[in-house]
DSSP file (Angstrom, degrees, kcal/mol; ACC not computed):
  #  RESIDUE AA STRUCTURE BP1 BP2  ACC     N-H-->O    O-->H-N    N-H-->O    O-->H-N    TCO  KAPPA ALPHA  PHI   PSI    X-CA   Y-CA   Z-CA
    1    1 A M              0   0    0      0, 0.0     2,-0.1     0, 0.0     0, 0.0   0.000 360.0 360.0 360.0 140.6  108.9   54.0   66.5
    2    2 A G        -     0   0    0      1,-0.0     2,-0.4     0, 0.0     0, 0.0  -0.403 360.0-110.0 -92.0 167.8  107.3   56.5   68.9
    3    3 A T        -     0   0    0     -2,-0.1     2,-0.4     2,-0.0    -1,-0.0  -0.831  31.8-163.9 -97.3 134.4  103.8   56.5   70.5
    4    4 A Y        -     0   0    0     -2,-0.4     2,-0.5     2,-0.0     0, 0.0  -0.960  15.2-135.5-122.6 136.4  101.4   59.1   69.3
    5    5 A N        -     0   0    0     -2,-0.4    -2,-0.0     0, 0.0     0, 0.0  -0.790  21.3-143.2 -88.3 126.6   98.2   60.3   70.9
    6    6 A L        -     0   0    0     -2,-0.5     2,-0.1     1,-0.0    -2,-0.0  -0.748  18.9-117.5 -89.1 132.8   95.3   60.5   68.5
    7    7 A P        -     0   0    0      0, 0.0     2,-0.3     0, 0.0    -1,-0.0  -0.405  38.3-176.2 -66.0 144.2   92.9   63.4   69.0
    8    8 A R        -     0   0    0     -2,-0.1     2,-0.7     0, 0.0     0, 0.0  -0.957  34.6 -95.1-140.2 159.5   89.3   62.3   69.7
    9    9 A N        +     0   0    0     -2,-0.3     3,-0.1     1,-0.1     0, 0.0  -0.653  41.5 167.3 -77.6 113.9   86.0   64.0   70.2
   10   10 A V    >   +     0   0    0     -2,-0.7     3,-0.9     1,-0.1     4,-0.4   0.178  43.1 108.5-111.0  15.0   85.5   64.4   74.0
   11   11 A K  G >  S+     0   0    0      1,-0.2     3,-0.7     2,-0.1    -1,-0.1   0.901  81.2  43.5 -62.0 -42.8   82.5   66.7   73.8
   12   12 A G  G >  S+     0   0    0      1,-0.2     3,-1.2    -3,-0.1    -1,-0.2   0.513  91.3  85.2 -84.1  -3.8   79.9   64.2   75.0
   13   13 A E  G <  S+     0   0    0     -3,-0.9    -1,-0.2     1,-0.3    -2,-0.1   0.712  81.7  60.7 -74.2 -18.1   82.0   62.8   77.8
   14   14 A G  G <  S+     0   0    0     -3,-0.7     8,-0.4    -4,-0.4     2,-0.3   0.217  85.3 107.7 -90.2  16.8   81.0   65.5   80.3
   15   15 A R    <   -     0   0    0     -3,-1.2     2,-0.5     6,-0.1     3,-0.3  -0.705  62.2-139.9-101.1 148.3   77.3   64.5   80.0
   16   16 A I  B  > S-A   20   0A   0      4,-4.0     4,-1.8    -2,-0.3     3,-0.2  -0.898  87.8  -4.6-104.3 130.0   75.2   62.7   82.6
   17   17 A L  T  4 S-     0   0    0     -2,-0.5     2,-2.4     1,-0.2    -1,-0.2   0.833 115.3 -84.3  54.0  35.8   72.8   60.1   81.3
   18   18 A F  T  4 S+     0   0    0     -3,-0.3    -1,-0.2     1,-0.2    -4,-0.1  -0.203 127.3  48.7  70.2 -45.6   73.8   61.1   77.7
   19   19 A I  T  4 S+     0   0    0     -2,-2.4     2,-0.5    -3,-0.2    -1,-0.2   0.659  94.8  81.5 -98.9 -16.2   71.4   64.0   77.3
   20   20 A F  B  <  -A   16   0A   0     -4,-1.8    -4,-4.0     4,-0.1     2,-0.2  -0.777  54.4-165.0 -99.4 129.3   72.0   66.0   80.5
   21   21 A T     >  -     0   0    0     -2,-0.5     4,-2.1    -6,-0.3     5,-0.2  -0.507  43.6-100.7 -86.3 172.4   74.9   68.3   81.1
   22   22 A G  H  > S+     0   0    0     -8,-0.4     4,-1.8    -2,-0.2     5,-0.1   0.927 123.4  46.2 -61.1 -43.0   75.5   69.3   84.7
   23   23 A K  H  > S+     0   0    0      1,-0.2     4,-2.4     2,-0.2     5,-0.2   0.927 113.3  48.0 -66.8 -45.6   73.7   72.6   84.3
   24   24 A S  H  > S+     0   0    0     42,-0.2     4,-2.0     1,-0.2    -1,-0.2   0.836 109.7  54.0 -68.2 -29.4   70.7   71.2   82.5
   25   25 A M  H  X S+     0   0    0     -4,-2.1     4,-2.3     2,-0.2    -1,-0.2   0.913 109.3  48.1 -67.4 -42.6   70.4   68.4   85.1
   26   26 A I  H  X S+     0   0    0     -4,-1.8     4,-2.5     2,-0.2     5,-0.2   0.930 113.0  47.3 -64.2 -46.4   70.3   71.0   87.9
   27   27 A Y  H  X S+     0   0    0     -4,-2.4     4,-2.4     1,-0.2     5,-0.2   0.884 112.2  51.0 -63.2 -37.6   67.6   73.1   86.1
   28   28 A T  H  X S+     0   0    0     -4,-2.0     4,-2.4    34,-0.3    -2,-0.2   0.909 111.4  46.8 -66.8 -41.2   65.6   70.0   85.4
   29   29 A V  H  X S+     0   0    0     -4,-2.3     4,-2.0     2,-0.2    -2,-0.2   0.921 113.5  47.8 -67.0 -43.6   65.6   68.8   89.0
   30   30 A I  H  X S+     0   0    0     -4,-2.5     4,-1.9     2,-0.2    -2,-0.2   0.944 115.3  44.6 -63.4 -46.9   64.7   72.3   90.3
   31   31 A A  H  X S+     0   0    0     -4,-2.4     4,-2.2     1,-0.2    28,-0.2   0.885 112.3  52.6 -64.9 -38.1   61.8   72.7   87.8
   32   32 A G  H  X S+     0   0    0     -4,-2.4     4,-1.8    -5,-0.2    -1,-0.2   0.849 105.9  54.0 -64.5 -33.6   60.7   69.2   88.5
   33   33 A A  H  X S+     0   0    0     -4,-2.0     4,-1.1     2,-0.2    -2,-0.2   0.890 108.4  49.4 -66.8 -39.3   60.6   69.9   92.2
   34   34 A V  H  X S+     0   0    0     -4,-1.9     4,-1.1     1,-0.2     3,-0.5   0.910 110.5  51.2 -63.6 -40.8   58.4   72.9   91.6
   35   35 A G  H  X S+     0   0    0     -4,-2.2     4,-2.0     1,-0.2    -2,-0.2   0.838 101.3  62.0 -65.5 -32.2   56.2   70.7   89.4
   36   36 A L  H  X S+     0   0    0     -4,-1.8     4,-2.5     1,-0.2    -1,-0.2   0.847  96.7  59.1 -63.2 -32.0   56.0   68.2   92.3
   37   37 A L  H  X S+     0   0    0     -4,-1.1     4,-1.8    -3,-0.5    -1,-0.2   0.937 107.3  45.9 -61.5 -43.7   54.3   70.8   94.4
   38   38 A F  H  X S+     0   0    0     -4,-1.1     4,-2.8     1,-0.2     5,-0.2   0.865 109.4  56.4 -65.6 -34.6   51.5   71.0   91.8
   39   39 A Y  H  X S+     0   0    0     -4,-2.0     4,-2.7    12,-0.2    -2,-0.2   0.928 107.9  46.6 -62.5 -44.5   51.4   67.2   91.7
   40   40 A F  H  X S+     0   0    0     -4,-2.5     4,-1.3     2,-0.2    -1,-0.2   0.873 113.0  50.2 -67.0 -34.9   50.7   67.0   95.5
   41   41 A I  H  X S+     0   0    0     -4,-1.8     4,-0.7    -5,-0.2     3,-0.2   0.950 115.6  41.6 -65.1 -49.0   48.1   69.7   95.2
   42   42 A F  H ><>S+     0   0    0     -4,-2.8     5,-2.8     1,-0.2     3,-0.7   0.851 110.7  56.0 -70.4 -33.9   46.3   68.0   92.3
   43   43 A S  H ><5S+     0   0    0     -4,-2.7     3,-1.2     1,-0.2     5,-0.2   0.801  98.8  62.4 -68.8 -26.6   46.6   64.5   93.8
   44   44 A A  H 3<5S+     0   0    0     -4,-1.3    -1,-0.2     1,-0.3    -2,-0.2   0.793 106.9  45.5 -65.7 -26.6   44.8   65.8   97.0
   45   45 A F  T <<5S-     0   0    0     -3,-0.7    -1,-0.3    -4,-0.7    -2,-0.2   0.290 125.9-102.3 -97.1   9.9   41.8   66.5   94.8
   46   46 A G  T < 5S+     0   0    0     -3,-1.2    -3,-0.2     1,-0.1     3,-0.2   0.674  92.2 115.1  81.3  17.6   42.0   63.1   93.0
   47   47 A L     >< +     0   0    0     -5,-2.8     4,-1.6     1,-0.2    -4,-0.2  -0.443  24.9 146.3-114.6  56.7   43.6   64.5   89.8
   48   48 A G  H  >  +     0   0    0     -5,-0.2     4,-2.0     1,-0.2    -5,-0.2   0.840  68.5  56.2 -63.3 -36.1   47.0   62.7   90.1
   49   49 A M  H  > S+     0   0    0      1,-0.2     4,-2.1     2,-0.2    -1,-0.2   0.892 105.8  50.9 -65.4 -40.1   47.4   62.3   86.3
   50   50 A V  H  > S+     0   0    0      1,-0.2     4,-2.3     2,-0.2    -1,-0.2   0.902 109.7  51.7 -63.2 -40.1   47.1   66.1   85.8
   51   51 A G  H  X S+     0   0    0     -4,-1.6     4,-2.2     2,-0.2   -12,-0.2   0.877 108.5  50.4 -63.7 -39.6   49.7   66.6   88.4
   52   52 A I  H  X S+     0   0    0     -4,-2.0     4,-2.4     2,-0.2    -1,-0.2   0.896 110.2  49.9 -66.6 -40.0   52.1   64.2   86.7
   53   53 A I  H  X S+     0   0    0     -4,-2.1     4,-2.3     2,-0.2    -2,-0.2   0.905 111.6  48.4 -65.8 -41.1   51.6   65.9   83.4
   54   54 A I  H  X S+     0   0    0     -4,-2.3     4,-2.5     2,-0.2    -2,-0.2   0.895 110.8  51.4 -64.9 -39.8   52.3   69.3   85.0
   55   55 A T  H  X S+     0   0    0     -4,-2.2     4,-2.3   -20,-0.2   -20,-0.2   0.925 110.8  47.5 -61.5 -46.0   55.4   67.9   86.7
   56   56 A V  H  X S+     0   0    0     -4,-2.4     4,-2.4     2,-0.2    -2,-0.2   0.900 111.4  51.4 -64.3 -40.5   56.8   66.6   83.4
   57   57 A C  H  X S+     0   0    0     -4,-2.3     4,-2.4     2,-0.2    -2,-0.2   0.922 110.8  47.9 -63.3 -42.8   56.1   69.9   81.7
   58   58 A F  H  X S+     0   0    0     -4,-2.5     4,-2.4     1,-0.2    -2,-0.2   0.913 112.0  49.4 -62.7 -42.2   57.9   71.8   84.4
   59   59 A A  H  X S+     0   0    0     -4,-2.3     4,-2.3   -28,-0.2    -2,-0.2   0.887 111.2  50.2 -66.2 -37.8   60.9   69.4   84.2
   60   60 A L  H  X S+     0   0    0     -4,-2.4     4,-2.4     2,-0.2    -2,-0.2   0.910 110.0  49.9 -66.1 -41.6   60.9   69.8   80.4
   61   61 A I  H  X S+     0   0    0     -4,-2.4     4,-2.3     2,-0.2    -2,-0.2   0.920 111.0  49.9 -62.6 -43.1   60.9   73.6   80.6
   62   62 A G  H  X S+     0   0    0     -4,-2.4     4,-2.0     1,-0.2   -34,-0.3   0.902 110.2  50.1 -62.3 -40.9   63.7   73.5   83.1
   63   63 A F  H  X S+     0   0    0     -4,-2.3     4,-1.2   -36,-0.2     5,-0.2   0.912 111.1  48.9 -62.6 -42.3   65.7   71.2   80.8
   64   64 A L  H  X S+     0   0    0     -4,-2.4     4,-2.3     1,-0.2    23,-0.2   0.887 110.3  50.7 -66.8 -38.8   65.2   73.5   77.8
   65   65 A I  H  < S+     0   0    0     -4,-2.3    23,-0.9     1,-0.2    22,-0.2   0.895 113.9  45.1 -64.1 -39.6   66.2   76.6   79.8
   66   66 A G  H  < S+     0   0    0     -4,-2.0   -42,-0.2   -42,-0.2    -1,-0.2   0.674 124.0  32.6 -78.4 -17.0   69.4   74.9   80.9
   67   67 A T  H  < S+     0   0    0     -4,-1.2    -2,-0.2    -3,-0.2    -3,-0.2   0.847  98.3  77.4-106.7 -45.9   70.3   73.5   77.5
   68   68 A L     <  -     0   0    0     -4,-2.3    19,-1.7    -5,-0.2    20,-0.3  -0.209  58.0-145.5 -80.8 160.2   69.2   75.8   74.7
   69   69 A K  B     -B   86   0B   0     17,-0.2    17,-0.2    18,-0.1    14,-0.1  -0.857  33.0 -96.0-115.5 155.0   70.7   79.0   73.4
   70   70 A M        -     0   0    0     15,-3.0    14,-3.4    -2,-0.3    15,-0.1  -0.546  44.3-120.6 -71.4 128.6   68.9   82.0   72.0
   71   71 A P        -     0   0    0      0, 0.0     2,-1.1     0, 0.0    11,-0.1  -0.361  16.6-123.4 -70.1 152.9   68.7   81.8   68.1
   72   72 A N        +     0   0    0     11,-0.2     2,-0.5    10,-0.1     8,-0.1  -0.768  40.2 171.9 -98.9  88.8   70.3   84.6   66.2
   73   73 A L        -     0   0    0     -2,-1.1     3,-0.5     1,-0.1     6,-0.1  -0.875  27.1-156.9-101.9 127.9   67.4   85.8   64.0
   74   74 A E  S    S+     0   0    0     -2,-0.5    -1,-0.1     1,-0.2     6,-0.1   0.652  86.7  70.9 -75.0 -15.2   67.9   89.0   62.0
   75   75 A K  S    S+     0   0    0      1,-0.0     2,-0.4     4,-0.0    -1,-0.2   0.838  95.6  52.2 -72.8 -34.5   64.2   89.6   61.8
   76   76 A F  S  > S-     0   0    0     -3,-0.5     4,-1.1     1,-0.1    -3,-0.1  -0.859  70.7-143.6-111.1 139.7   63.7   90.5   65.5
   77   77 A E  H  > S+     0   0    0     -2,-0.4     4,-1.5     1,-0.2     3,-0.2   0.870  99.7  57.0 -66.7 -38.0   65.7   93.2   67.4
   78   78 A F  H  > S+     0   0    0      1,-0.2     4,-1.7     2,-0.2    -1,-0.2   0.900 108.3  45.4 -62.2 -41.7   65.7   91.1   70.6
   79   79 A T  H  > S+     0   0    0      1,-0.2     4,-0.9     2,-0.2    -1,-0.2   0.700 105.5  61.4 -78.7 -18.1   67.3   88.1   69.0
   80   80 A K  H  < S+     0   0    0     -4,-1.1    -1,-0.2    -3,-0.2    -2,-0.2   0.898 110.8  40.2 -68.5 -39.1   69.9   90.2   67.2
   81   81 A K  H  < S+     0   0    0     -4,-1.5    -2,-0.2     1,-0.2    -1,-0.2   0.829 127.4  31.2 -79.1 -34.1   71.2   91.4   70.6
   82   82 A T  H >< S+     0   0    0     -4,-1.7     3,-1.9    -5,-0.2   -12,-0.3   0.326  81.6 138.1-110.0   9.0   71.0   88.1   72.5
   83   83 A G  T 3< S+     0   0    0     -4,-0.9   -11,-0.2     1,-0.2     3,-0.1  -0.309  73.3  16.0 -59.5 130.7   71.6   85.6   69.7
   84   84 A G  T 3  S+     0   0    0    -14,-3.4    -1,-0.2     1,-0.3     2,-0.2   0.304  96.1 119.8  91.1  -8.4   73.9   82.8   70.7
   85   85 A E  S <  S-     0   0    0     -3,-1.9   -15,-3.0   -15,-0.1    -1,-0.3  -0.570  72.9 -97.8 -87.4 153.5   73.7   83.4   74.5
   86   86 A N  B  >  -B   69   0B   0    -17,-0.2     4,-1.6    -2,-0.2   -17,-0.2  -0.434  27.0-129.8 -67.2 142.2   72.3   80.7   76.9
   87   87 A I  H  > S+     0   0    0    -19,-1.7     4,-2.2     1,-0.2     5,-0.2   0.874 106.8  56.1 -62.3 -38.8   68.7   81.2   77.8
   88   88 A D  H  > S+     0   0    0    -23,-0.9     4,-2.5   -20,-0.3    -1,-0.2   0.872 105.2  52.4 -64.7 -35.5   69.4   81.0   81.5
   89   89 A D  H  > S+     0   0    0      2,-0.2     4,-2.3     1,-0.2    -1,-0.2   0.888 109.5  49.5 -65.9 -38.0   71.9   83.8   81.3
   90   90 A I  H  X S+     0   0    0     -4,-1.6     4,-2.0     2,-0.2    -2,-0.2   0.893 111.7  48.3 -67.8 -39.6   69.3   86.0   79.6
   91   91 A I  H  X S+     0   0    0     -4,-2.2     4,-2.3     2,-0.2    -2,-0.2   0.919 111.3  49.9 -67.0 -43.7   66.7   85.3   82.2
   92   92 A K  H  X S+     0   0    0     -4,-2.5     4,-2.4     1,-0.2    -2,-0.2   0.922 111.8  48.6 -60.2 -44.0   69.2   86.0   85.0
   93   93 A R  H  X S+     0   0    0     -4,-2.3     4,-2.1     1,-0.2    -1,-0.2   0.881 110.6  50.9 -64.5 -37.6   70.2   89.3   83.4
   94   94 A A  H  X S+     0   0    0     -4,-2.0     4,-2.0     2,-0.2    -1,-0.2   0.883 110.7  48.5 -68.0 -38.6   66.5   90.3   83.0
   95   95 A I  H  X S+     0   0    0     -4,-2.3     4,-2.2     2,-0.2    -2,-0.2   0.911 111.8  49.3 -65.7 -42.4   65.8   89.5   86.6
   96   96 A K  H  X S+     0   0    0     -4,-2.4     4,-1.5     1,-0.2    -2,-0.2   0.873 109.7  52.6 -62.3 -38.5   68.8   91.6   87.7
   97   97 A F  H  <>S+     0   0    0     -4,-2.1     5,-2.0     2,-0.2     6,-0.4   0.898 110.9  46.7 -63.5 -42.7   67.6   94.4   85.5
   98   98 A K  H ><5S+     0   0    0     -4,-2.0     3,-1.1     1,-0.2    -2,-0.2   0.891 112.5  48.8 -68.7 -40.0   64.1   94.4   87.0
   99   99 A T  H 3<5S+     0   0    0     -4,-2.2    -1,-0.2     1,-0.2    -2,-0.2   0.751 104.2  60.1 -75.9 -22.5   65.4   94.3   90.6
  100  100 A K  T 3<5S-     0   0    0     -4,-1.5    -1,-0.2    -5,-0.2    -2,-0.2   0.333 124.6 -96.9 -85.2   7.6   67.9   97.2   90.1
  101  101 A G  T < 5 -     0   0    0     -3,-1.1    -3,-0.2     1,-0.2    -2,-0.1   0.761  66.2 -69.4  86.2  24.9   65.1   99.6   89.2
  102  102 A K  S   <S+     0   0    0     -5,-2.0     2,-0.4     1,-0.2    -1,-0.2   0.882  98.1 132.5  59.3  42.1   65.4   99.2   85.4
  103  103 A K        -     0   0    0     -6,-0.4     2,-0.5    -3,-0.0    -1,-0.2  -0.965  41.7-159.6-124.4 141.1   68.7  101.0   85.3
  104  104 A I        -     0   0    0     -2,-0.4     2,-0.5    -3,-0.1    -7,-0.0  -0.979   9.1-155.4-119.2 126.2   71.9  100.0   83.5
  105  105 A Y        -     0   0    0     -2,-0.5     2,-0.5     2,-0.0    -2,-0.0  -0.884   7.2-168.8-104.6 129.8   75.2  101.5   84.6
  106  106 A I        -     0   0    0     -2,-0.5     2,-0.6     2,-0.0    -2,-0.0  -0.972   8.2-153.8-118.7 123.8   78.1  101.7   82.1
  107  107 A Y        -     0   0    0     -2,-0.5     2,-0.4     2,-0.0    -2,-0.0  -0.858  15.0-176.2-100.6 122.3   81.5  102.6   83.4
  108  108 A K        -     0   0    0     -2,-0.6     2,-0.4     3,-0.0    -2,-0.0  -0.932  24.6-125.9-119.0 142.7   83.8  104.3   80.9
  109  109 A E        -     0   0    0     -2,-0.4     2,-0.2     1,-0.1    -2,-0.0  -0.688  31.7-117.6 -83.6 136.8   87.4  105.2   81.4
  110  110 A E        -     0   0    0     -2,-0.4     2,-0.3     1,-0.1    -1,-0.1  -0.505  27.0-119.3 -74.0 140.0   88.1  108.8   80.6
  111  111 A E        -     0   0    0     -2,-0.2     2,-0.5     1,-0.0    -1,-0.1  -0.593  23.5-138.3 -79.1 139.0   90.5  109.4   77.8
  112  112 A K        -     0   0    0     -2,-0.3     2,-0.6     2,-0.0    -1,-0.0  -0.835   6.8-139.7-100.8 134.2   93.6  111.3   78.7
  113  113 A D        -     0   0    0     -2,-0.5    -2,-0.0     1,-0.1     0, 0.0  -0.805   9.7-166.5 -90.9 126.5   95.0  114.0   76.5
  114  114 A D              0   0    0     -2,-0.6    -1,-0.1     1,-0.2    -2,-0.0  -0.046 360.0 360.0 -99.7  30.5   98.7  113.9   76.2
  115  115 A K              0   0    0      0, 0.0    -1,-0.2     0, 0.0    -2,-0.0   0.470 360.0 360.0 -82.4 360.0   99.0  117.3   74.5
């Protein structure tokens, strides 16, 4: 009798601390670091709890940007075009669009006539 490998679900094995993928962990840490700046500012005025809440909110926003995908809703034109894409990719593309002077270049190959 031979040995057979059984297929198994390995989707969750690339996760850090069960809920974090590598990308979502990086976005969470970066956004949390930005939130820490607000924590230090508010703690200097004696409002440390407000700073902690803002830090947690920033980290949550970073986690959501790194994890979620844009829903595909037929009701809105924007979500029809970007449905199913990662939110961070959409944000990167929007920033690139703004910095390039709001221009999109499309390169097309010219068709050759073989007549």
